[in-house]
N, CA and C atoms as a LAMMPS dump frame, in Angstrom:
ITEM: TIMESTEP
0
ITEM: NUMBER OF ATOMS
645
ITEM: BOX BOUNDS ff ff ff
-5.0000000000000000e+02 5.0000000000000000e+02
-5.0000000000000000e+02 5.0000000000000000e+02
-5.0000000000000000e+02 5.0000000000000000e+02
ITEM: ATOMS id mol type element x y z
1 1 1 N 158.276 145.483 33.846
2 1 2 C 158.317 145.435 32.357
3 1 3 C 159.805 145.074 31.8
4 2 1 N 159.724 144.01 30.822
5 2 2 C 160.897 143.484 30.457
6 2 3 C 161.656 144.561 29.436
7 3 1 N 162.969 144.52 29.67
8 3 2 C 163.932 145.525 28.776
9 3 3 C 164.07 144.769 27.192
10 4 1 N 163.893 145.569 26.396
11 4 2 C 164.091 144.986 25.115
12 4 3 C 165.535 144.844 24.767
13 5 1 N 165.591 143.435 24.13
14 5 2 C 167.042 143.09 23.688
15 5 3 C 167.725 143.975 22.99
16 6 1 N 168.976 144.202 23.107
17 6 2 C 169.768 145.199 22.381
18 6 3 C 170.066 144.547 20.849
19 7 1 N 169.713 145.364 19.931
20 7 2 C 169.758 145.004 18.532
21 7 3 C 171.097 145.042 17.924
22 8 1 N 171.323 144.149 17.01
23 8 2 C 172.576 143.984 16.481
24 8 3 C 172.942 145.166 15.407
25 9 1 N 173.884 146.175 15.663
26 9 2 C 173.753 147.188 14.735
27 9 3 C 174.916 146.777 13.733
28 10 1 N 174.348 146.589 12.419
29 10 2 C 175.056 145.991 11.481
30 10 3 C 175.284 146.885 10.073
31 11 1 N 176.503 147.022 9.746
32 11 2 C 177.257 147.511 8.336
33 11 3 C 177.495 146.555 7.433
34 12 1 N 177.092 146.66 6.312
35 12 2 C 177.446 145.644 5.196
36 12 3 C 178.203 146.188 4.214
37 13 1 N 179.456 145.888 3.812
38 13 2 C 180.292 146.229 2.747
39 13 3 C 180.402 144.958 1.737
40 14 1 N 179.716 145.169 0.591
41 14 2 C 179.923 143.995 -0.206
42 14 3 C 179.769 144.669 -1.742
43 15 1 N 180.662 144.228 -2.635
44 15 2 C 180.901 144.995 -3.789
45 15 3 C 180.008 144.335 -5.049
46 16 1 N 179.28 143.243 -4.735
47 16 2 C 178.319 142.611 -5.821
48 16 3 C 177.013 142.884 -5.148
49 17 1 N 176.504 143.863 -6.133
50 17 2 C 175.012 144.241 -5.88
51 17 3 C 173.943 142.845 -5.432
52 18 1 N 174.244 141.923 -6.504
53 18 2 C 173.055 140.975 -6.234
54 18 3 C 173.467 140.186 -5.252
55 19 1 N 174.55 139.854 -4.831
56 19 2 C 174.81 139.027 -3.288
57 19 3 C 174.458 139.931 -2.071
58 20 1 N 174.544 141.272 -2.335
59 20 2 C 174.531 142.1 -1.203
60 20 3 C 173.183 142.196 -1.044
61 21 1 N 172.174 142.255 -1.968
62 21 2 C 170.552 142.365 -1.895
63 21 3 C 170.273 141.084 -1.333
64 22 1 N 170.598 140.1 -1.68
65 22 2 C 170.045 138.709 -1.361
66 22 3 C 170.462 138.23 0.134
67 23 1 N 171.737 138.864 0.549
68 23 2 C 171.966 138.69 1.952
69 23 3 C 171.203 139.33 2.767
70 24 1 N 170.948 140.992 2.263
71 24 2 C 170.105 141.828 3.033
72 24 3 C 168.477 141.321 3.31
73 25 1 N 168.416 140.626 2.092
74 25 2 C 166.572 140.193 2.515
75 25 3 C 166.781 139.259 3.323
76 26 1 N 167.531 138.404 3.885
77 26 2 C 167.484 137.229 4.759
78 26 3 C 167.771 138.117 6.097
79 27 1 N 168.935 138.884 6.181
80 27 2 C 169.308 139.53 7.227
81 27 3 C 168.113 140.715 7.777
82 28 1 N 167.197 141.267 7.034
83 28 2 C 166.287 142.257 7.454
84 28 3 C 165.022 141.54 7.787
85 29 1 N 164.923 140.358 7.775
86 29 2 C 163.825 139.41 8.427
87 29 3 C 164.187 139.113 9.77
88 30 1 N 165.286 139.361 10.211
89 30 2 C 165.527 139.134 11.67
90 30 3 C 165.182 140.634 12.393
91 31 1 N 164.46 140.248 13.462
92 31 2 C 164.003 141.592 14.314
93 31 3 C 164.915 142.28 15.023
94 32 1 N 165.964 141.445 15.497
95 32 2 C 167.006 141.92 16.357
96 32 3 C 168.195 142.344 15.593
97 33 1 N 168.165 142.497 14.333
98 33 2 C 169.313 143.061 13.488
99 33 3 C 168.885 144.439 12.914
100 34 1 N 169.618 145.61 13.091
101 34 2 C 169.243 146.83 12.725
102 34 3 C 170.462 147.221 11.762
103 35 1 N 170.218 147.507 10.126
104 35 2 C 170.96 147.765 9.419
105 35 3 C 171.357 149.42 9.344
106 36 1 N 172.456 149.58 9.769
107 36 2 C 172.838 151.076 10.049
108 36 3 C 173.543 151.573 8.655
109 37 1 N 173.772 150.731 7.793
110 37 2 C 174.507 151.376 6.73
111 37 3 C 175.139 150.284 5.554
112 38 1 N 175.363 150.7 4.552
113 38 2 C 175.762 149.601 3.385
114 38 3 C 176.574 150.588 2.366
115 39 1 N 177.581 149.662 1.837
116 39 2 C 178.747 150.205 0.906
117 39 3 C 179.005 149.287 -0.059
118 40 1 N 179.713 149.839 -1.143
119 40 2 C 180.177 148.638 -2.26
120 40 3 C 181.74 148.754 -2.274
121 41 1 N 182.397 149.835 -1.452
122 41 2 C 183.769 150.022 -1.427
123 41 3 C 184.151 150.471 -0.068
124 42 1 N 185.753 149.88 0.187
125 42 2 C 186.137 150.049 1.284
126 42 3 C 186.136 151.985 1.885
127 43 1 N 186.614 152.675 0.704
128 43 2 C 186.644 154.037 1.236
129 43 3 C 185.344 154.778 1.371
130 44 1 N 184.158 154.192 0.879
131 44 2 C 182.871 154.8 1.515
132 44 3 C 182.813 154.24 2.618
133 45 1 N 183.062 152.992 3.103
134 45 2 C 182.761 152.387 4.276
135 45 3 C 183.592 153.275 5.397
136 46 1 N 184.83 153.501 5.291
137 46 2 C 185.546 154.312 6.202
138 46 3 C 185.074 155.544 6.464
139 47 1 N 184.31 156.405 5.305
140 47 2 C 183.896 157.563 5.498
141 47 3 C 182.582 157.372 6.233
142 48 1 N 181.922 156.546 6.265
143 48 2 C 180.532 156.584 6.837
144 48 3 C 180.487 155.754 8.153
145 49 1 N 181.634 155.143 8.478
146 49 2 C 181.749 154.119 9.758
147 49 3 C 181.459 154.869 11.274
148 50 1 N 182.062 155.9 11.264
149 50 2 C 181.923 156.969 12.561
150 50 3 C 180.541 157.287 12.764
151 51 1 N 179.895 157.812 11.659
152 51 2 C 178.441 158.219 11.863
153 51 3 C 177.588 157.087 12.147
154 52 1 N 177.645 155.921 11.352
155 52 2 C 176.898 154.807 11.52
156 52 3 C 176.949 154.051 12.873
157 53 1 N 178.107 154.034 13.389
158 53 2 C 178.396 153.421 14.763
159 53 3 C 177.936 152.187 14.644
160 54 1 N 178.221 151.309 14.026
161 54 2 C 177.925 149.66 13.979
162 54 3 C 178.471 149.055 14.962
163 55 1 N 178.084 147.762 15.509
164 55 2 C 178.679 146.906 16.357
165 55 3 C 179.435 145.77 15.614
166 56 1 N 178.922 145.606 14.338
167 56 2 C 179.508 144.634 13.766
168 56 3 C 179.352 145.118 12.344
169 57 1 N 180.602 144.772 11.451
170 57 2 C 180.714 145.244 10.18
171 57 3 C 181.128 143.689 9.263
172 58 1 N 180.309 143.58 8.34
173 58 2 C 180.481 142.496 7.269
174 58 3 C 181.007 142.875 6.153
175 59 1 N 182.166 142.452 5.836
176 59 2 C 182.965 142.963 4.937
177 59 3 C 183.676 142.024 3.629
178 60 1 N 183.522 142.232 2.495
179 60 2 C 184.008 141.269 1.432
180 60 3 C 185.544 141.273 1.479
181 61 1 N 186.154 140.077 0.958
182 61 2 C 187.551 139.819 1.119
183 61 3 C 188.217 140.818 -0.08
184 62 1 N 187.205 140.655 -1.294
185 62 2 C 187.881 141.396 -2.325
186 62 3 C 186.92 142.637 -2.606
187 63 1 N 187.3 143.749 -2.63
188 63 2 C 186.344 144.789 -2.868
189 63 3 C 187.089 145.702 -4.107
190 64 1 N 186.348 146.46 -4.937
191 64 2 C 186.887 147.002 -6.057
192 64 3 C 188.102 148.004 -5.967
193 65 1 N 188.057 148.75 -4.814
194 65 2 C 188.867 149.676 -4.364
195 65 3 C 190.043 149.188 -3.318
196 66 1 N 189.802 147.912 -2.911
197 66 2 C 190.843 147.531 -1.969
198 66 3 C 190.673 146.36 -1.359
199 67 1 N 191.278 145.651 -0.645
200 67 2 C 191.248 144.344 -0.169
201 67 3 C 190.588 144.461 1.237
202 68 1 N 189.652 143.143 1.836
203 68 2 C 188.944 143.491 3.004
204 68 3 C 189.746 143.721 4.248
205 69 1 N 190.839 143.084 4.437
206 69 2 C 191.78 142.919 5.377
207 69 3 C 192.352 144.338 5.624
208 70 1 N 192.611 144.975 4.587
209 70 2 C 193.191 146.355 4.785
210 70 3 C 192.326 147.685 5.227
211 71 1 N 191.207 147.315 4.781
212 71 2 C 189.714 148.288 5.259
213 71 3 C 189.276 147.596 6.597
214 72 1 N 189.285 146.515 7.043
215 72 2 C 189.288 146.029 8.238
216 72 3 C 190.175 146.685 9.266
217 73 1 N 191.592 146.955 9.118
218 73 2 C 192.443 147.137 9.856
219 73 3 C 192.219 148.837 10.127
220 74 1 N 191.916 149.485 8.99
221 74 2 C 191.56 150.95 9.255
222 74 3 C 190.124 151.09 10.198
223 75 1 N 189.204 150.21 9.742
224 75 2 C 188.18 150.459 10.632
225 75 3 C 188.247 150.22 12.061
226 76 1 N 189.254 149.272 12.385
227 76 2 C 189.431 148.863 13.704
228 76 3 C 190.426 150.105 14.439
229 77 1 N 191.13 150.709 13.728
230 77 2 C 191.851 152.04 14.308
231 77 3 C 190.789 153.083 14.592
232 78 1 N 189.676 153.157 13.691
233 78 2 C 188.748 154.078 13.984
234 78 3 C 187.723 153.509 15.132
235 79 1 N 187.509 152.331 15.451
236 79 2 C 186.655 151.887 16.199
237 79 3 C 187.063 150.366 16.605
238 80 1 N 188.018 150.515 17.777
239 80 2 C 188.587 149.415 18.251
240 80 3 C 187.628 148.284 18.896
241 81 1 N 186.297 148.662 18.973
242 81 2 C 185.444 147.695 20.022
243 81 3 C 184.695 146.881 18.311
244 82 1 N 184.777 147.154 17.417
245 82 2 C 183.958 146.95 16.148
246 82 3 C 184.305 145.468 16.021
247 83 1 N 183.372 144.616 15.753
248 83 2 C 183.499 143.096 15.53
249 83 3 C 183.402 143.007 14.016
250 84 1 N 184.268 142.462 13.24
251 84 2 C 184.309 142.154 11.829
252 84 3 C 184.202 140.888 11.306
253 85 1 N 183.408 140.559 10.329
254 85 2 C 182.997 139.433 9.743
255 85 3 C 183.546 139.46 8.474
256 86 1 N 184.5 138.654 7.997
257 86 2 C 185.084 138.88 6.511
258 86 3 C 184.521 137.554 5.848
259 87 1 N 183.826 137.991 4.521
260 87 2 C 183.459 137.072 3.692
261 87 3 C 184.172 136.708 2.681
262 88 1 N 184.972 135.485 2.533
263 88 2 C 185.883 135.171 1.294
264 88 3 C 185.182 134.482 0.213
265 89 1 N 185.974 134.513 -0.728
266 89 2 C 185.355 133.889 -2.193
267 89 3 C 185.78 132.568 -2.08
268 90 1 N 186.948 132.531 -1.628
269 90 2 C 187.447 130.73 -1.743
270 90 3 C 187.961 130.438 -0.578
271 91 1 N 188.275 129.099 -0.49
272 91 2 C 188.773 128.47 0.956
273 91 3 C 189.834 129.018 1.214
274 92 1 N 189.946 129.468 2.672
275 92 2 C 191.034 130.039 3.38
276 92 3 C 191.917 128.875 4.087
277 93 1 N 193.154 129.277 3.66
278 93 2 C 193.955 128.345 4.418
279 93 3 C 194.323 128.714 5.967
280 94 1 N 194.67 127.762 6.746
281 94 2 C 195.001 128.084 8.327
282 94 3 C 196.15 129.196 8.291
283 95 1 N 196.882 129.271 7.523
284 95 2 C 197.899 130.413 7.481
285 95 3 C 197.285 131.663 7.196
286 96 1 N 196.724 131.578 6.324
287 96 2 C 195.904 132.953 5.839
288 96 3 C 194.825 133.606 7.05
289 97 1 N 193.979 132.383 7.238
290 97 2 C 193.085 132.737 8.482
291 97 3 C 193.839 133.254 9.837
292 98 1 N 194.81 132.811 10.018
293 98 2 C 195.606 133.229 11.46
294 98 3 C 196.024 134.754 10.888
295 99 1 N 196.627 135.188 9.77
296 99 2 C 196.786 136.581 9.766
297 99 3 C 195.366 137.384 9.786
298 100 1 N 194.389 136.772 9.319
299 100 2 C 193.051 137.424 9.648
300 100 3 C 192.651 137.878 10.957
301 101 1 N 192.876 136.509 11.777
302 101 2 C 192.567 136.769 13.211
303 101 3 C 193.692 137.771 13.94
304 102 1 N 194.72 137.555 13.443
305 102 2 C 196.051 138.602 14.023
306 102 3 C 195.65 140.024 13.851
307 103 1 N 194.943 140.187 12.811
308 103 2 C 194.525 141.713 12.654
309 103 3 C 193.508 142.025 13.156
310 104 1 N 192.669 141.127 13.827
311 104 2 C 191.474 141.623 14.77
312 104 3 C 190.181 141.439 14.353
313 105 1 N 190.17 140.398 12.944
314 105 2 C 188.939 140.245 12.608
315 105 3 C 188.416 138.947 13.246
316 106 1 N 186.978 139.031 13.641
317 106 2 C 186.489 138.079 14.615
318 106 3 C 185.99 136.608 13.992
319 107 1 N 185.868 136.706 12.636
320 107 2 C 185.314 135.545 11.902
321 107 3 C 185.605 135.642 10.338
322 108 1 N 185.651 134.55 9.817
323 108 2 C 185.895 134.39 8.366
324 108 3 C 184.84 133.405 7.851
325 109 1 N 183.93 133.86 6.907
326 109 2 C 183.104 132.769 6.232
327 109 3 C 182.968 132.554 4.956
328 110 1 N 182.617 131.562 4.409
329 110 2 C 182.72 131.423 2.922
330 110 3 C 181.532 132.026 2.244
331 111 1 N 181.611 132.564 0.885
332 111 2 C 180.309 133.247 0.318
333 111 3 C 179.381 131.969 0.115
334 112 1 N 179.757 130.833 -0.071
335 112 2 C 179.001 129.635 -0.332
336 112 3 C 178.207 129.225 1.031
337 113 1 N 178.406 129.847 2.478
338 113 2 C 177.973 129.143 3.469
339 113 3 C 176.491 129.283 3.723
340 114 1 N 176.096 128.506 4.498
341 114 2 C 174.509 128.699 4.437
342 114 3 C 174.312 129.821 5.195
343 115 1 N 173.091 130.403 4.926
344 115 2 C 172.664 131.657 5.81
345 115 3 C 172.563 131.562 7.187
346 116 1 N 171.953 130.431 7.585
347 116 2 C 171.855 130.185 8.822
348 116 3 C 173.172 130.161 9.77
349 117 1 N 174.208 129.679 9.119
350 117 2 C 175.445 129.46 9.72
351 117 3 C 176.018 131.078 9.709
352 118 1 N 175.69 131.664 8.628
353 118 2 C 176.136 133.349 8.739
354 118 3 C 175.495 133.818 9.758
355 119 1 N 174.145 133.686 10.151
356 119 2 C 173.477 134.493 11.116
357 119 3 C 174.08 134.181 12.417
358 120 1 N 174.34 132.636 12.561
359 120 2 C 174.983 132.101 13.988
360 120 3 C 176.422 133.034 14.207
361 121 1 N 176.962 132.979 13.21
362 121 2 C 178.335 133.731 13.17
363 121 3 C 178.262 135.061 13.63
364 122 1 N 177.316 135.934 13.176
365 122 2 C 176.819 137.149 13.379
366 122 3 C 176.737 137.491 15.029
367 123 1 N 175.691 136.35 15.452
368 123 2 C 175.369 136.434 16.814
369 123 3 C 176.58 136.357 17.463
370 124 1 N 177.37 135.255 17.287
371 124 2 C 178.324 134.913 17.978
372 124 3 C 179.554 136.056 18.349
373 125 1 N 179.897 136.803 17.253
374 125 2 C 180.885 137.762 17.409
375 125 3 C 180.447 139.005 17.701
376 126 1 N 179.247 139.186 18.016
377 126 2 C 178.577 140.701 18.33
378 126 3 C 179.189 141.195 19.785
379 127 1 N 179.799 140.435 20.693
380 127 2 C 180.096 140.684 21.768
381 127 3 C 181.714 140.689 21.735
382 128 1 N 182.282 140.759 20.787
383 128 2 C 183.922 140.711 20.544
384 128 3 C 184.362 139.203 20.599
385 129 1 N 183.491 138.333 20.566
386 129 2 C 184.215 136.948 20.744
387 129 3 C 184.557 136.386 19.306
388 130 1 N 185.628 135.589 19.065
389 130 2 C 185.97 135.04 17.712
390 130 3 C 185.502 133.969 17.664
391 131 1 N 184.853 133.582 16.439
392 131 2 C 184.49 132.402 15.782
393 131 3 C 184.929 131.99 14.666
394 132 1 N 185.247 130.367 14.917
395 132 2 C 186.165 129.834 13.889
396 132 3 C 185.292 128.731 13.219
397 133 1 N 184.948 128.673 12.104
398 133 2 C 184.005 127.683 11.533
399 133 3 C 185.047 126.451 11.2
400 134 1 N 184.541 125.484 10.585
401 134 2 C 185.121 124.372 10.079
402 134 3 C 185.513 124.192 8.732
403 135 1 N 184.764 125.35 7.859
404 135 2 C 185.118 125.035 6.398
405 135 3 C 186.322 125.622 6.024
406 136 1 N 187.106 126.364 6.987
407 136 2 C 188.466 126.853 6.474
408 136 3 C 189.568 125.988 6.435
409 137 1 N 189.066 124.553 7.366
410 137 2 C 190.184 123.808 7.59
411 137 3 C 190.849 122.853 6.466
412 138 1 N 191.975 122.774 6.393
413 138 2 C 192.83 121.858 5.501
414 138 3 C 193.052 120.545 6.21
415 139 1 N 192.354 119.689 5.863
416 139 2 C 192.279 118.34 6.551
417 139 3 C 193.793 117.897 6.617
418 140 1 N 194.401 117.599 5.602
419 140 2 C 195.74 117.011 5.542
420 140 3 C 196.884 117.791 6.387
421 141 1 N 196.684 119.121 6.323
422 141 2 C 197.498 119.936 7.159
423 141 3 C 197.378 119.865 8.753
424 142 1 N 195.959 119.924 9.072
425 142 2 C 195.538 119.859 10.442
426 142 3 C 195.755 118.623 10.991
427 143 1 N 195.617 117.257 10.237
428 143 2 C 196 115.845 10.784
429 143 3 C 197.283 115.753 10.964
430 144 1 N 198.406 116.275 9.984
431 144 2 C 199.504 116.464 10.309
432 144 3 C 200.009 117.151 11.453
433 145 1 N 199.517 118.282 11.873
434 145 2 C 199.642 118.821 12.928
435 145 3 C 199.31 118.14 14.219
436 146 1 N 198.041 117.609 14.074
437 146 2 C 197.504 116.764 15.174
438 146 3 C 198.469 115.659 15.57
439 147 1 N 198.955 114.966 14.663
440 147 2 C 199.953 113.942 14.807
441 147 3 C 201.118 114.407 15.433
442 148 1 N 201.841 115.476 15.158
443 148 2 C 202.992 116.034 15.468
444 148 3 C 202.567 116.504 17.029
445 149 1 N 201.54 117.181 17.309
446 149 2 C 201.211 117.633 18.805
447 149 3 C 200.965 116.353 19.441
448 150 1 N 200.463 115.168 19.146
449 150 2 C 200.521 114.095 20.122
450 150 3 C 201.698 113.372 20.292
451 151 1 N 202.944 113.895 19.351
452 151 2 C 204.118 113.194 19.241
453 151 3 C 204.859 114.053 20.547
454 152 1 N 204.481 115.367 20.838
455 152 2 C 205.154 116.117 21.872
456 152 3 C 205.347 115.649 22.987
457 153 1 N 206.358 116.11 23.742
458 153 2 C 206.465 115.589 25.215
459 153 3 C 205.433 116 25.798
460 154 1 N 205.111 115.423 27.249
461 154 2 C 204.131 116.09 28.063
462 154 3 C 204.379 117.54 28.377
463 155 1 N 205.472 117.876 28.671
464 155 2 C 205.918 119.464 28.916
465 155 3 C 205.657 120.427 27.822
466 156 1 N 205.955 119.751 26.745
467 156 2 C 205.895 120.681 25.416
468 156 3 C 204.379 120.821 24.979
469 157 1 N 203.539 119.795 25.477
470 157 2 C 201.963 119.906 25.35
471 157 3 C 201.614 120.876 26.328
472 158 1 N 201.982 120.871 27.411
473 158 2 C 201.755 121.818 28.501
474 158 3 C 201.879 123.264 28.243
475 159 1 N 203.244 123.414 27.701
476 159 2 C 203.635 124.996 27.28
477 159 3 C 202.803 125.28 26.092
478 160 1 N 202.577 124.362 25.074
479 160 2 C 201.604 124.798 24.003
480 160 3 C 200.136 125.08 24.596
481 161 1 N 199.622 124.625 25.402
482 161 2 C 198.28 124.868 26.122
483 161 3 C 198.376 126.15 26.628
484 162 1 N 199.444 126.486 27.49
485 162 2 C 199.419 127.865 28.287
486 162 3 C 199.629 128.965 27.257
487 163 1 N 200.642 128.7 26.043
488 163 2 C 200.708 129.981 25.287
489 163 3 C 199.71 130.036 24.322
490 164 1 N 198.715 128.9 24.062
491 164 2 C 197.671 129.24 23.258
492 164 3 C 196.541 129.721 24.042
493 165 1 N 196.535 129.849 25.481
494 165 2 C 195.594 130.344 26.319
495 165 3 C 196.042 131.631 26.714
496 166 1 N 197.393 132.507 26.276
497 166 2 C 197.559 133.618 26.206
498 166 3 C 198.106 134.047 27.535
499 167 1 N 198.778 132.917 28.031
500 167 2 C 199.337 133.155 29.169
501 167 3 C 200.956 133.706 28.943
502 168 1 N 201.27 134.727 29.544
503 168 2 C 202.837 135.201 29.097
504 168 3 C 203.825 134.443 29.468
505 169 1 N 205.105 134.574 28.764
506 169 2 C 206.111 133.666 29.003
507 169 3 C 206.59 133.601 30.374
508 170 1 N 206.702 134.837 30.993
509 170 2 C 207.265 135.021 32.399
510 170 3 C 206.15 134.143 33.218
511 171 1 N 205.119 134.373 33.167
512 171 2 C 204.252 133.541 34.008
513 171 3 C 204.067 131.975 33.946
514 172 1 N 204.366 131.635 32.577
515 172 2 C 204.535 130.047 32.238
516 172 3 C 205.983 129.797 32.971
517 173 1 N 206.905 130.552 32.966
518 173 2 C 208.189 130.192 33.4
519 173 3 C 207.922 129.961 34.993
520 174 1 N 207.377 130.941 35.592
521 174 2 C 207.044 131.029 37.268
522 174 3 C 206.341 129.774 37.619
523 175 1 N 205.216 129.338 36.627
524 175 2 C 204.283 128.425 36.879
525 175 3 C 205.034 127.03 36.834
526 176 1 N 205.967 126.931 35.859
527 176 2 C 206.805 125.52 35.576
528 176 3 C 207.988 125.427 36.368
529 177 1 N 208.429 126.678 37.01
530 177 2 C 209.657 126.702 37.721
531 177 3 C 210.912 126.484 36.706
532 178 1 N 210.759 127.243 35.629
533 178 2 C 211.948 127.229 34.723
534 178 3 C 212.451 128.624 34.372
535 179 1 N 213.38 128.899 33.605
536 179 2 C 213.542 130.144 33.076
537 179 3 C 212.757 130.672 32.005
538 180 1 N 212.606 131.721 31.634
539 180 2 C 212.053 132.487 30.476
540 180 3 C 212.994 131.819 29.22
541 181 1 N 214.06 132.002 29.407
542 181 2 C 214.764 131.159 28.216
543 181 3 C 214.247 129.749 27.924
544 182 1 N 214.156 128.991 28.784
545 182 2 C 213.51 127.643 28.705
546 182 3 C 212.353 127.708 28.011
547 183 1 N 211.583 128.431 28.529
548 183 2 C 210.215 128.688 27.758
549 183 3 C 210.086 129.073 26.398
550 184 1 N 210.885 129.95 26.184
551 184 2 C 211.052 130.179 24.75
552 184 3 C 211.818 129.08 23.877
553 185 1 N 212.641 128.373 24.539
554 185 2 C 213.08 127.269 23.624
555 185 3 C 211.98 126.326 23.351
556 186 1 N 211.316 125.986 24.54
557 186 2 C 210.037 125.154 24.36
558 186 3 C 209.078 125.62 23.185
559 187 1 N 208.82 126.859 23.185
560 187 2 C 207.99 127.323 22.285
561 187 3 C 208.626 127.415 20.753
562 188 1 N 209.839 127.341 20.648
563 188 2 C 210.397 127.177 19.369
564 188 3 C 210.361 126.039 18.775
565 189 1 N 210.582 124.854 19.734
566 189 2 C 210.516 123.578 19.215
567 189 3 C 209.062 123.318 18.955
568 190 1 N 208.145 123.737 19.689
569 190 2 C 206.658 123.405 19.446
570 190 3 C 206.272 124.178 18.043
571 191 1 N 206.665 125.295 17.949
572 191 2 C 206.173 125.738 16.448
573 191 3 C 206.926 124.988 15.259
574 192 1 N 208.249 124.778 15.519
575 192 2 C 208.875 124.036 14.659
576 192 3 C 208.112 122.584 14.322
577 193 1 N 208.025 121.883 15.304
578 193 2 C 207.373 120.445 15.15
579 193 3 C 206.072 120.413 14.502
580 194 1 N 205.294 121.638 14.748
581 194 2 C 204.015 121.579 14.486
582 194 3 C 203.805 122.232 12.985
583 195 1 N 204.941 122.882 12.525
584 195 2 C 204.948 123.662 11.142
585 195 3 C 204.037 125.132 11.141
586 196 1 N 204.205 125.803 12.46
587 196 2 C 203.474 126.79 12.454
588 196 3 C 204.469 127.936 12.549
589 197 1 N 203.998 129.267 11.93
590 197 2 C 204.7 130.386 12.107
591 197 3 C 204.296 131.623 12.845
592 198 1 N 203.086 131.525 13.045
593 198 2 C 202.449 132.912 13.677
594 198 3 C 201.644 132.099 15.072
595 199 1 N 201.823 133.102 16.203
596 199 2 C 200.525 132.595 17.407
597 199 3 C 199.418 132.304 17.104
598 200 1 N 198.804 133.084 16.182
599 200 2 C 197.397 132.732 15.84
600 200 3 C 197.064 131.371 15.199
601 201 1 N 197.928 130.696 14.549
602 201 2 C 197.967 129.404 13.975
603 201 3 C 198.179 128.487 15.355
604 202 1 N 198.635 128.686 16.192
605 202 2 C 198.772 127.774 17.237
606 202 3 C 197.298 127.805 18.229
607 203 1 N 196.851 129.025 18.534
608 203 2 C 195.778 129.333 18.951
609 203 3 C 194.5 128.44 18.162
610 204 1 N 194.47 128.858 17.041
611 204 2 C 193.382 128.344 16.185
612 204 3 C 193.351 126.633 16.343
613 205 1 N 194.746 126.197 16.193
614 205 2 C 194.929 124.711 16.125
615 205 3 C 194.393 124.248 17.523
616 206 1 N 194.71 124.593 18.627
617 206 2 C 194.643 124.327 19.964
618 206 3 C 193.021 124.231 20.254
619 207 1 N 192.404 125.266 19.824
620 207 2 C 190.883 125.524 19.958
621 207 3 C 190.252 124.341 19.406
622 208 1 N 190.509 123.885 17.81
623 208 2 C 190.035 122.871 17.348
624 208 3 C 190.433 121.648 17.941
625 209 1 N 191.441 121.472 18.429
626 209 2 C 192.162 120.062 18.741
627 209 3 C 191.167 119.816 20.121
628 210 1 N 190.996 120.804 20.924
629 210 2 C 190.227 120.295 22.146
630 210 3 C 188.643 120.555 21.963
631 211 1 N 188.363 120.96 20.708
632 211 2 C 187.017 120.686 20.44
633 211 3 C 186.625 119.839 19.531
634 212 1 N 187.746 118.87 19.244
635 212 2 C 187.619 117.467 18.477
636 212 3 C 187.22 117.874 17.075
637 213 1 N 187.694 119.061 16.532
638 213 2 C 187.478 119.384 15.025
639 213 3 C 188.702 119.306 14.159
640 214 1 N 189.684 118.596 14.729
641 214 2 C 190.928 118.305 14.084
642 214 3 C 190.814 116.781 13.64
643 215 1 N 190.64 116.35 12.334
644 215 2 C 190.665 115.082 11.908
645 215 3 C 191.718 114.32 12.252
């Protein structure tokens, strides 16, 4: 006898009732999605989260009582294995997206994104994977970063790839036969040349660069 597929346990936090109802109409048509709770505020979500025990939390970027990032961080403190999808009202810059990913949010989608794309994102992040769509991309910024990356030395590109793969500095130093101080110098030069300030920005760029998503 086949074992039934595990349902996606979903909690929805959206302030706008019309948008929430529209989204729920589509989500509840999916047999493998189990809605375990819904709220229109961050405080209500945090109170109900433990009892609902969702696997995925969909939360709006701007709520009437708080911002989605703050609530997401509190939710992750309560449930570290929770996968969070943030719905943004406007386009998200690479820098802002990096902050969201650094906070533990698994994906950021636009409120105008097609329903099929949103569903695909939900299924992708259900097991803790990070999903980065293309809509957040600023073409001019990433094109500039791509040109800067192509202009790096071979060793700098190698170090950038290792850092983006979350290899620790000491391991990189051992692998390349250099000191940790040298690796830190490479890292500083890479960030300066590419115009990045935070590690998630580099990770995001490298993922898109290798997937051919950078113009």
